[in-house]
Phi, psi and omega in degrees: 000118181292141175267318175214174181303332185252355182235135173230159181304324185292337183256355179283138171301153185306312182297319180293320178296319179296317180295319179294319178299316179295320178297319179295323178297318178297319179297315180298318179291333183284343180082004179277131183302139179291335185283001177231069183299329179296324178296319179300311183296322182283328183284305184208129176268140177295145178235164182229150172213147179216137178223150171249122180260133176252116176272135177294164178304138176240151174293164178302137180133186181260137186226134176283118184240012183305311185296321177297315180296312180300320178301317185283337182250000188307316183296325177279315184303319184294347181272355182260130174279314179213142180174199183227138173244126179249133181243124181234117178275122186272048183213156182251003180233024174216170182211166175241144174203165174254131178199191182311133179248007186249303185267113182295344176298332179295320177301312182293318180295324179294317177297319178300315178301311182300320180290332177282324184283324183249106183294153183216158177101189185297333181273354179288149186276013189283140176272325181281096180233008184305324184259014177115162184290344179267355187286308181297316175302325178295320178297317180295314179298321178298319179292330180295315181269327181096171184243012179215155177222150172232124183233147176285147172252130178225120178050047175078012181227152170290131185270069177272154174290167184308316185256016183261142175216163178270126177252142165249121180258118177269119184258357177259156176293323180221079188278339182082187180290157182230141181252135175237122175270122180251122179242126181241140174217153181157202179233000000 
């Protein structure tokens, strides 16, 4: 799909294509017509912010971390009218997901499900045991939920549903602190 007469998606370097895609998403979210790019540039320039949040060590299981994240990004988040917030967990044995923020039984039931689906211990078939019997199952669980989230920003707030919250799932018995890089862009 051509972007302009001389540029197409196929010839852009990956990083440039990603930045252009994100810029176009911001333009679409801003409600400014795409056929007047000069108007977009003159009205509002897209801005960026990035923070690294350090979560303290959590016991094994799923944990609601929305309030900690919001506390740490509030000063940047509040400056965006519309945009996107990307959350990237820099670990391979924990995960991020969006789920229930009200009933703590959902957190416990999710951990129970993960432990039933992914075997652990001496009878588990895993070859990677160098870092302990809980490590390989933690990698699999992390891959199931993933290590990143993308959420809309609306009027200085994460646009989550009424019952939605951000979970950090710790899949190790003793995982230590966890870092989340939060990147925000928008207008």
